[in-house]
N, C-alpha and C positions, 0 to 999 in steps of 0.2 A: 654280597648283599645279606643283610641279617634277616631273621625271620620276621621282624617287625616291619620290614620293607617289602614283603613278598607279594601282597595283594592290594586291591583297591581299598580306598578309605570307605569305611562303613558309617552309617548314620542311623541313630536311634530315632524312630518316628515320634517318640514322645518328647523330643527336645523342645524346651520352652513351653510345654503344655500343648495339648492337642488343639485347643481353641474352640472345641465343640461346645463347651459350657458357656462361653461368651455368646455364641450364636443362639444357643438355647435361651439364654437370658434376654437377648434381643427379641426373640419371638414371644417370650412370656410377657415382656413389658408391652409390646405391641398388642398382644391379645387382651391383657388386662385393661390397658388404656382405651382401646377401641370398644371394649365391652361396655364401658361407662359412657363414652362419648356417643356411641350410636343409639343408646337408649334415651339420651337427653331429649331429642325431639318428641318422643312419646310423652315424656314427663311434662315438657313445655305445653303440649297440646291439652293435657289434662289440667293445667293450671288455669285459674280463673283470670289471671292478669292478661293485659293486652298492651304491648308497647307500640303497636302500630300507630295509635293516636299521637303518641309522643313524637314518633318519626315524622308524621304528617305535619304536626305543629312546628317542627324544626325545619320544614321545607324540603323534606326528603322525598324523592320519587320512590315510593315503596315497591314499584315494579322493577327498579334497578337499585335496590338498597345497598348492594355490595359495590356499586360503582364508586369511583374516587370522589366525585362531586357530592354524593350523598354522605360519604364518610366525613368529608370536610364540613358539611352542614352540621352533623352531629357533634364532631369534635370541637368545632369552633363555637358551639353554644352549650358547652358542657355544664356551665353553671346552672342552666335551666334544664338541660336534658337529663342529667343524673337525678335530680330531685323528682322530675316527672316520672321517670322509670321506677324510682323507688316507691312512688305513691301508687301508680296505676299497674305496674307489673313488677312487684318486688321479686328479687332473685330467689331461686329455690334454696331451701336450707341445705346445709352440707350433707345431712344424712340422706336426703333424696338424691343428691348428685352422686354420692358414693355408693348408693344402693345397688347399682348395676354391677360394678366390679365385685362388691361383697357377695352378691348372689351367685355370680359366676364362680368365684373362688370356692364358696361353700359347696355348691353343686359339684364342682370339679373334684373337691376333696372327697366327697361321698362317692363319686364315680371312680376315682382312683382306688378307693378302698374296696369297691365292688368288682373292679376289673379282674384281680386275681381269682376271686371266687367264681366269676363267670368263666374264666379260662379253665379252671379245674372242676367245672360243674360235672355232676353225674351224667353219664351218657357220652361224655367226651373224653374225660380223663379218669383214671383210677390211680390210687396210690400204688407205688411200685412194690411195697412190701406185701400187698395183698395178692400179688400174682407171682412174685419171685420168691419161691419157697427156699431156694438155696442161699439167697442173698449174694450171689456172685456178682450180679450187675451193680448192686449198691456198693459192694466191696471195691469193685474196680473203679467206680466213680470216686469213692473215698480215697483210693490210692492216687488217682489223677489230681484230686483237689489238695492233697496233703502238701503243705509247704507253699502252695500257690495262692490259695484264697483263705481268708480268715474264717469263713463259715461254709460248710458243705450245704448246698441247696437241698431243700425238700424235693424228693423225686416223685415224678408222676409218669404215667404211660398213657399215650393216646392210642387205644387199640385199633381204631378205624383208620389211622394214618399209616400208609404203607411205604412212605418215602423214608430214605435213610437220613433223617435230619432230626432236629430238636429245636427247642426254644426255651429261653430263660425269661422269666417274668417276675413280677412282684416288686419289692423294694430292695435297697442295698442292705437293710437290716434283716429282711426276711426273703431271701431269694428262693425261687422255685424253678426247678428244671423239669421240663416235659420232654420225654423221649418218645419219638414216634415208634410204632410197632415194627416198622421196617428196620429201624436202627437197632432195636433190641434183638431182632432176629439175626442180624449179621454180627452179633457180639462174638460168636464162636467161629463163624466162617470168614469174616473180614474184620479182625480185631483192630487193624490199623485205621480203618474207616471209623469204627466206633470211637476209638481214642481221639482221632482228629476232630470229629464233630463235638464230642464232649469237651475237649480242651478249648475249642472255639467258644462254646457257650460259657465255659468257666472264665474265658477271657473277658466276657462282659461283666462277670461278677468282680473279677480283679480290677477292671477299669472303673468300677463303681458308676456305671451309667444307667442302672435300672431305675432309680428314683426319678432322675431327671427325664428319662425317656417316657416313662408311663405317666408322669405328671403332665408332660406335654400332650400325650395322647388324650388324657382325660380332659385337659383344658381345651384342646382342639375340638373334641366332640361336643363339649358343653358350649363352646363358643358358637359352633355351627347351629346347635339346636336352640339356644336361648337368645342369641344376638343376631346372627346373620339372617336367618330365615324370618324372624319377626320384623327386623329392620327393612328387609327388602319388600316384604308385604306392605308394611306401613308406608314406606316411601313411595311404592307404586300407587297405592290408593290415594294418598294425599297429593302426590305429584300429578296424577291424572286430573284431579280437580283443579289444581293450580294452573296447569297448562290450559285446561279448558276455559278457565276464567280470564287468564291474562294473555294467553297466546304465546307466540314465538319468543318475545323478549326474555322470558324466564326459562326457556327450554334448556339452555346450557346449565344453569344452576340446578334445576330440578333433576336433569339427567345425571349430573355429577353425584347427587345423593343416591341415585340408583346404582351407579357404576362403582362408587367408592367401596361399599361392602364387598362386592364381588372381587374387586382388585385386591383388597386387603386379604380376603380368603385365599386367593390364588398365590399371592406373594408368600403368605405364611405357609401354604402347602409346599411350595417349591423349596423354600429355605429349610423347612422341617425335613423334607425328604433328603436334601443334601447332607444335613447333619446326621441323619440316620444311616445314610450310606457310608459316611465317614466313620461312624461308630462300628459298622461291620468290618471295615478294613482294619481298624485298630484292634478289634478282637482277633482277626486273622493273624496279625503280626504278633500279638501277645501269645497266641497259641503256638505260632512258629518258634518264638523264643523258647518255649517249653519243650520243643522237639516234636511237635505235631507234624506229621507228613502231609500237610495240606496240599502241597504241589501235586501229589499223586491222586488225592481224593478229588480236588477241584478239577483235575484234568479229565476225569470221567464225566463231569457235568457237561451237558450239551451247551454249545455256544449259541447265542441268539443269532439267527440269520439276518444278514443285512439286506434289506429290500432295495433293489436298485430300480431303475426305470423312472417312474413318475416321481417328480420332486415332492408332491404332496405326501406320498408314502414315507419318504425319508424324513420329512418334517414331522410327520406323525410319530415316527419312531423316536426322533429326538425329543419331542414333547413328552412322550411316554417315559423316556429316561429321566426327565426332569422331576417327575413325581414318583419315581420308583423308590421304595424304601430300602431295597437291597441292590447293590451294584451287580452288573452283569458278571457272569462267571469269568469271562476272559479278562475283565478289569481286575477281578480279585486274584487271578493267577499272575497277571503282570505285576500287581502291587507286592506280591510276595518276593519277587526278584528285585524290584525297585519301588519303594513307597512314594514315588514322585507325585501321584495324585493327592496325597495327604499334605504336600507342600505347595501345590499349585495355587496360584492366586488367579482364579478364573475370572474372566470378564463378567460372566453372568452373576457370579456370587457378589462381586463388588457392586454391580448394578443393583442387585436385590438388597444389599445392605443399605445403599443410598435411598432406595424407595422406602424400605422399612423404617429407616431413621426419620425421614420426613413425615411419614404417616404417623409414627409414634409421637413425634413432637406435636403434630397437629391434633391428634386425639387427646394427648395430655393437656394441651392448652385449652381444648374444648371443655374440660371439666371446670376450668376456672373462668370461662367466659362470662357466666352470670355474675361473678364477683370481681370482674376485671378492675372496677374502680377501686377496689380494696387491695389490689395486688401491689405490694411494694417491689422495689428493685431487687431485693434479695430473694423474694418469693418467686418472681419471674425467673431469676437466675437459677433457683432450685429446680424449677420445671424444666428448663433447658439442660440442666446438668444430668438429668436421668437418661434421655436418649444419647447424650454425649458420652456417658460412661460406657454404655454397651457398644456403641459404635467404635469408640476408641479401643476397647478391648478386642473387638472383632478384627478391625483393620490392622491394628498394630501387631497383634499376634500373627495374623496371616503373613504380613510383610516380613516380620522378623524371622519367622520360620523359613521363608523362602530365601532370605539372605543367609541364614545359618547353613542351609543346605548348600548354597553356592560356595560359602567359605570352606566347608569341609570337603566338598567334592571337586573344588577347583573350577567351578562353572562361572558363567557370567551372572552377576547379581542383577536383579531387577532394579530399574531406575525409579520405579514407582509412578512414572508419568502415565503409562497406559492404564494402570489400576486407578489412578486419580481421575482420569478422564471418564472411566466407566462409573466410578463412585459419584462424580459430579453429575453425570447424566442421570443416574438414579435419583439423586437429590432434586434435579430439575423436573423429572417426570413425576415424582411424588408431589412436588409443589403444584404442578399443573393439575394433577388429579384431585388434590384436596381444595383447590380453588384459592389458595393463599395469594398467588401471584396473578390471578386472572379475574377474580370477582365473579360476576355473572356472565363473563365471556368465556369462549373456548380457549382463546390464545391471549397471552399477555401483551400489553402495550410496550413495556420497557424490556426489550430483549437483552439489552446490555447487562441488566441485573442478573439474568439467568446465566449469561456468559461469565459473570463474576463468580457465580456459584461453582461452575466447572473449574475455573482457574484456581479458586480457593481450595477445592478438593484435590486438584493436582498438586498444588503447593504443599498441602498437608501430607500426602502420600510420599512425595519426593523427600520431604523433611524426615519422615519416618524411616524410609529406607536408608537415607544417609546416616541417621543415628544408629541404625542397626549395623551398617558397615563399619562405622567408627567403633562400635562396641566389639564387633568381631575382630577388628584390627588392634584395638587398644586393650582389650581384656581377654586375650587368648589364654586357655588353660585354666581360667578361673570361672566362678559362677557368674552367669549372665543375669541372675535375678535382679540385682540392684540396677544395672543400666536399663533393663526392660521395665522395671517399676518406674524409674524416672521418666522414661519415654511414655509410658501409659498415663502417668499423672499429668505430664505436660500436654499430651494429646487431649486428655479429658478437659483440661482448662481451656485449651484453644477451641475445641469444638463446642463447649458449653457457652463460651462467649459468642461464638459465631451463631449458634441457634437463637440466642436471645436477640442479637442484632437483626437477624433475618426476620424473626417473628414480628418485630415492631417497626423495622425500617426497610430492610431489604425487600421484603414482599410488597411493601407499599411502593417502592420505586419500580418494581416489576409491573405493578398494576397501573403505572403511568404517572404516579405522583412525583412532582418536583417542586422546587421552591420558586416563588415569584421573585424575580430579581429586584424589582422596586420595593416589594415588601421586606425582603431580607436586608436590603440596604437600610431601611428604616429600623428593622429589627436590630441591626448591629449598633445603631445609635442607642437603641433601648437597652441592649445588653451591656454596653460600656458607657454608662452615664458619666457626665462631667464635661468640663470645658476642655477643648483641645480638638485638633483635626488630625486625620490620618495623613501620613506623608509617605509616599505620594498617595493620591486618591485611588486606591485599588479596591474600593468596596465592591465594584462590579465583579471583579474576579473572585473576591472573597465570598460574595453572595452565592456562588456556585459550589464552593468547597467548604466554607466554614460550617454550615449546618450539618453536613455529613460528618465532618471531623468532630464536632461537638457531640453528636449523637453516638458516634462510635466510642468515644472515650468515657461516656457515662455508664458503660456496662460495669457492674460491680467487680467482676473478676478480670477486667481488661488489663490492669497493670501487671498482675501476676502472670496472666496468660502470655502477654507479649514478651515479657522478660524471660519466661521459661523457654520460649522458642529459641533463644540463643544461649541461655545458660546451660541447658542440657547438653548440647553439642560441646560446649566449652568444658564441662565437667568430664565428659568422656574423653575428649582430646587431652586434657591436662593429666588425667589418670594414666593414659597411655604413654605420655612423655615421662611421667614419674617412674613408672614400672613398665619396662618393655621386655617381653620374652620373645626370643627369636629362634627360628629353626624350621623344621618340617613336621608335618603331621605324619605319624607312623602309619605303616600300611594297615595294621590291625587296630589302630586307634579308633575308639568308638566314642560318640558324643552321648553323655548321660542326659538325664532329664533337664538339667539346667546348665550344662557345660558344653563348650564346643569340642573339647578333647579331654582325655584323662591321662595323657602322657606328658612328659617334659617337653617334647617337641610339638610345636604348633605351627599353624599356617595362618596368614592374614594378609590383608591388603597393606601396602606400604603407605604409611601416614607421614606426610611431610612434617617438618618441625613446627611446633606451635608458634615459634618466634616470628614466622612469616605473617601469620594472621595478627599477632600482637603488634608487630611493627606497623602493619597497615592501620590497625586501630589507633595506635599512638599518633601516626601521621594525620589520620582523619580527625581525631580529637583535637589536635593542635590547630588544624584548619578550621574546625568549628569554633574554637575559642577566638581565633583571630577574626573569624567572620563576625562573631558577636561584638568584638571590639570595633571592627569596621562599621557595623551598624550604629554603635554609640557615637563614633566620630562623625558619621554622616548626619545623624539626627542633631548632634551638638552644633553642627554648622548651620542648621536652620534657625538657631537663635530664638527658640520659642520662649515666650514670656513665662514668668512664674505662674501666672494664672491660666496658662494654656497648656499645662503639662499633664492633664488628666484625661479621662475618657478615651477618645479615639487616638489621642497622641500616645498614651501609655499602651494602648492596644497595638498600635503600629510598631512600637518598640518591641513588644513581645512577639508579634507575628513575624517580623523580619529577623529577630533572633532565632525563632523556630526555623525559618528558612535557612539560616546560616548553619544551624546544627544538622539539618537534614542534608544539606550540601556536603558537610564534612563526613557524615555517615555514608553517603553515596560514594564519595571518593574512596573511603576506606574499603567499602565493599568491592568497588571496581579493582582496586589494587589486589585485594585478596583473591579475586576470581582468576588471577593469572596463575594460580597453583595448578599443577597438572591433574590433581585428584582432589576430591572432597571440596569442590568449589562452593557448594551451597553452605555447608557448615562454616567454612572459612569466611564467606561473605556475611553470614549471620553474626558470627563472633566479632568480626571487625566492625560491622555496623553497630552492633549493640554496645561494644566497649567505647567506640567513638562517640556515640550518643550520650553515654553515661559521662564521659569526660567533658563533652561539650556542655551538658547540663550543669555539671559541677562548676565549670568555668563561668557559664552564664549566671548562675546563682551568685557566685562570688563577685562578679562585676556589677550585677544589679544591686547586691546588698551593700557594696561600697561605692555606689554611684555618687559622684561629687568629689571623691578623693583625688581622682586624676582629672584635672581641669579640662584637658582636650577631649575627654570622653564623658563629661558630665551631660546627662540627659534629663533626669527628673529633679536633681537637687543641685544647689550651688555650694553647699557646705559639706565637709567630710564628716561622716558618722556611720556607724553600723546600723543599717536599716534593712531588716530581713526582706528578701525578695518577695516572699509570700505575702508580706504586708504592703510593700510598695505597689505590687500588681494585684491587689486584692479585688478591686472593682471589676464587676462583671465576670468573676472567676477567671481573670486573665492569666494568673500564674498557673491555675489548674489546667487551662488549655495548653499552655506552653509545655509543662512537664509531661502531662498525659499524652499530648499530641506527639511530642518527640519520641517517647517510648513506643507508641503505637506505630509510628512511621518507620522506626528502625528495621524491624523484620520485613515490613512491606517493601521498603527500599531495597533491602538485600535480595528479596525474591525477584523483584523486577530487574535488578542489575544482573543477577545470575542467569535469569531467563534470556536476557539480551546477549550476554557473553556466550551462553550455550548455543544460541542460534547462530552467532557469528562464527563459532568454532566447529559447528556441525558434528557434535559428538553426543548423540542421543543415548548410546548404550554405555553401561558401566563396564569397565575392563574386568577380565577374569582375575583371580588372585595371582599375585606375583610373590614368589618366595623371597623372604627376607633372610639375610644371613648375618652372622656376627654373634658375639658372645651374649648370653643372657645375663641379666643382672639389674640392679637398681641404679637408676641414674636420675635423681631428682634435678630439675632444672629451675632456673629463675622464672622462665615462662610459665611453668606449672604452678609455682607459688603465686605468681601474679594472677594466673587464671582462677585459682581457688579464691583468692582475695576479692577479685572482681565479682565472682559469683555471689559471695557473701554480701557485698555492698549492694549489688543489683537486687537480690531477693529482699534485703532489708528495706531498700527504697520502695520496692513494689508493695511490700506488706504495709509499710507506713502510709503510702498513698491510699491503699485499700481501706485501712482502718480509719483514716481521716475522712473518708467519704461515707462512713457508716450511717451518720445521721441523715444525710441526703438519700441514701439508698433505702432507708426504712420508711421514707415518706410514701404514702399511697397516692395514686392519681387524684383521688377525691380531695385529699389534703393539699396536694401540690397545685391544684387549679385555683387560681386567684383571678380577680378582675384584671390585674396587670398581665398575667400569663395568657388569659383568654384574648385580651386586646392585642397582645403581641402575635398570637396565632392568627387572628383575623387579619392582622396587618401583613404578616409574612405569607400566609397560605391563601388568603382571600376567602370570602364566603360567597360562593357563586350562587346566582339565582338560576336554578335548573330549568331548562326548556321542557315544559311538560304540557300535557293536553289540558283543555279547558276543564274537563271533568276532574283531573288530578289537582289542578289549581283550586278548584272549588273544595275538594276534600281537605287540602292543606289549610286553606283559610278558615274553613269550618272548624277544623280541629284546633287551630290557634285561638279562635274566638271562644270555643267551648271550654278549653282547658284553662283559661285565665285571661284571654284578651278582652272578653266582654266585661269582666270584673274591672279591669284597668280603665277601659274606655268609658264605661258608665260612671266610674268614680270621678274621672277627669271632667266629664260633662256635667255631673251633678254639682261638683265644686264650682264649675264655671257658672252654672245657672244660679247657684247661691250667691256668687260674687255679684252677678248682674242684679239680683234682687236687692242686695245690700247697697250697691253703688247707685242704682237708679234714683232713689229719693234724694241723694246728695248731689245730684247734677243740676245746676242752675245756670242757664244761659251758656250751655256747653262748657261749663267749668265745674270741676269737682270741688265741693266744699269739704275739706278734710277736717274732721273733728276727732277728739279722743275716743268718742263712742264708736265712730266709724272704723278707726284703726283697730280698736279692740275686737270688733266683730269680724274684721278682715283677717286678723292674724292667724286664727286656726285654719281659715280657708287657704291662705298662702302656704302654711306649713303642710296642709294635706295635699295640695297640688304638687308641692316639692316631693313629698313622699311617693305620690303616684309616679311622678317623673323619674324617681330614683330606680324604678323597676325597669325602665326602658333599656339600659345597657345589659341587664341580666336576664330578663325574660326573652323568650324566642322572638326573633325578628319576624315581622309580618311576612308571610311567604309571597305576598304581592308587592312588587317594587314600588308602585305608586302609593299604596297605603303605608308601606314601611317608610317612605320618604316623609310623609306627613307625620307619622308617629315619631320618627326620629327628631324632626324639627320641634315637636312639642316637648320631647324629653330634654333636648339641649337647652331650650329657652326656659322652660319651667324649672329645671333643676337649679339654674343659676339665679334667675330672678325671684324664685320663691324664697331663697335665702336672703336676698337683698330686701325683700318686702318685710320679712320678720325682723331683720336687723333695723330697718327704718322705724318700725313700730316700737321696738324696744328702746330706741334712742329718742322717740317722739319727734322725729325729723320729718315734718310734713312735706317739705320739698323733695326729699329723697324718696318719699312714699309713692308719689304719683308715677314716676318712671317705671318701677317694677310692676305696678298694677297694670299699666298700659301694655307692658310686654307680656304679662300673664294672659291678658285678653287676646293678644296676638297668638300666643301658644294655644289658647283654647280653640281658636279657629283651625289650627293644624290638627288638634285632636278630633274636632268635629269632621274635618275632611277625611281623616283616617277611618272614623266610624262610618261615614257615609259610603266610602269606597268598599269597606268590608261588607256592609249590608247589601250593596249593589251586586257584589260577587255572589253572595249567598242567594239573594233574589227570591226570597220566600218568607214573607212576614209570618206565615203560619208554622215555620220550622220550629221544632221543639227547643232549639238552641236559644230562642228568644223568650221562652217561658220559664217560670220558676226563678229562684234567686241565682245570681251569677256565682260561678265557682272561683274561689280565690286561687291563684296559681301557687304551686309549691314554693316554699321558701328557698331561695337560691343558696348555694354553698358559697358563703363569703368568708 
């Protein structure tokens, strides 16, 4: 046995980075985001605006404003609601919204600058050179620092501190080292203790963690003083008044505003303490590498007694450990022999990362809530990308470090499933705490959406660990920075897309929202206009799935994110097939900062040939293309006429082609999961490539439709007609391509989960030694893999760029009468069951903000018409003259103008009054135009009919007015005095 094989494999704790900076960044983002979000209610209360009247006019039950029905009332009347809020409660300017984070950052910067001065203040510290006449202590510290740190810290002594310890503080550029008097006194009697403690503190300087640490300390204290305490006091005061006024129905929502700051503070405290404990262990190991005898020094430190007996005492000890900034001495001693705690993926940490991510996302989104109507797709994507970046960095680094340790030491690698379940649980708890998925309730209605969160988190962590295992197996002996960077970027894209989808759709589903089947069926007809029928009539099934698919594929980064989910494993696998180094890890081989080993011999998991996954992909792709051809042959057999090949017919062509492609990708994933190892990457690669091949075949067949007579669907002649133009109506081609790309990784995850459950293999096997000569062996599968990656990324980039115009539209610009009508048709506009008092407030607000103006104009025009028409009636017959029609024309036009407001202004919150008002709008809008046209043509016969209809419409307007006045039931109410208020101009 050679010397290189004499001992166990060693592992550098710095491999792939410690990961503490990523967790610090997560804390900082949460702190800054919540500092602004929590101060917004105070700013809103100081604002003169009042959007409550707009909510009431929209028919919202303001005591349950966060409920689903209330949200549908506001969203379904956005053409009136947005202008109303813009007039009566204009959003805060950006400088006011950002003033909270700005103040916290400025005060924290000042606090950080003052912290070193406070720590070295007179009476607590003195400069070492003032009491060390010989300079021996400073000289020894200089010797220990030489060659280890770039700058020797400024030295101070704490005369009143008798313990044998010290502390380093300040910044990375200006470090300061405080030596306790007990440590200085043992310089001559116990030099090893002195050297060990000083080297530990110098380890902090070498690890460059001072600036980040004390920045977080300053921000944390500033956050508590300027944000948490005022927010709790303010929420308590306002919440007590709200609960006293409205009672139990609002207790959940008000209590959440009280709980959220406290929970945010606790989460930040626990994560902060975890990172600080990790910082201490890293400093210990750095000093150990420098030869510090820490084992002997820490052995003299007393171990904390473990309290038995009562369970409450043990829980109290565990809770105290969670917020302790320094690890217990026994943990530090054990970590010197085995730094396993620095590689552990603890359940608590993953849970806290999930909670922190959801709270950060919620608080960040809160900054933009006042300007939500002006948020474009790319801007909302940017908001979701911030928490996604820090969460990706935190989780990916944790899991990769755990896999790297397993690879080097020959241990079982984590599967990521347990970590994902805890991460998903944290995301769920954070969503429940911030009220995104519950509204004004304590618990959500749609539990299935929360289960989807947990499943998505588990899928993400399993994907991450599989990528890490591939990298460990395919890139041994070389730098892991590139594969880690690829996984970080892909993870960021996936999480950024997920957060945006959850904010605007997933949380809505958890809150109980779903689509009305009848409305969606009508919406499908609206989305895909034109002649033609769906074959077969599956609109009922599509009504439950199509809206979700449309919403999911509309995310700006969705194409790149879903493609990267399988491109990254393919790159790692192809690289390993092209260059494979085999052997064993030497006994004294050590992993550097970014390498698994530094010797020629390496250790890794055995990776099956890529040709297995590629072969499954080719088979699945061929099946997908054959499926699209079978769909064409089937639709061709229906013999649709040339005038019946648009609309839903073209849509059915696309949707059944999509089903054929998904079937092919599922078959490819199922074949790929028969591999003994790396089933998830194999399934993702096979499904992704099969989808790409299926889409290519589908595009070719659709573009050449008509050239093969038995497969002709849309055309009878042969010509090149691009598929994106043939399926242009209703964004049919967009749905086909984006939907296929999105469903590829989803299908692979589902197939892999089912295959894993069937095989009962939840744990990843430990590393197995590979044997054989090392060398370069480029394969055709590797070349095919690289080429496929390039094509997939180019396709995803092209799709993302092509949607730029749509993603730059804001909701205010995207809302049109057609989209509002479609929303009302699909989602419905429910009349909320409210008390008599609330109904009075709603109708009163509707009448005051513009309803009175419209009703009085309609009645005034009607009275003027009657005044004009009465003298012209003789023997119950209307004597139509040129003078009569000339006087009637402006009245007809004005009635039509008044009626044109009916589809855009708020619906009357009372059903009976709304029915009368709607009848007036429908009749007057059409007959007013007929009246003016008859006058312009001097057609006296055509003039009588619309005038009669206008009088009928006037009766409906009078009925609506009488009903509204009966509800208000107070002739002396100020709403009836003074000039009526014209409603805000709707966004048309």
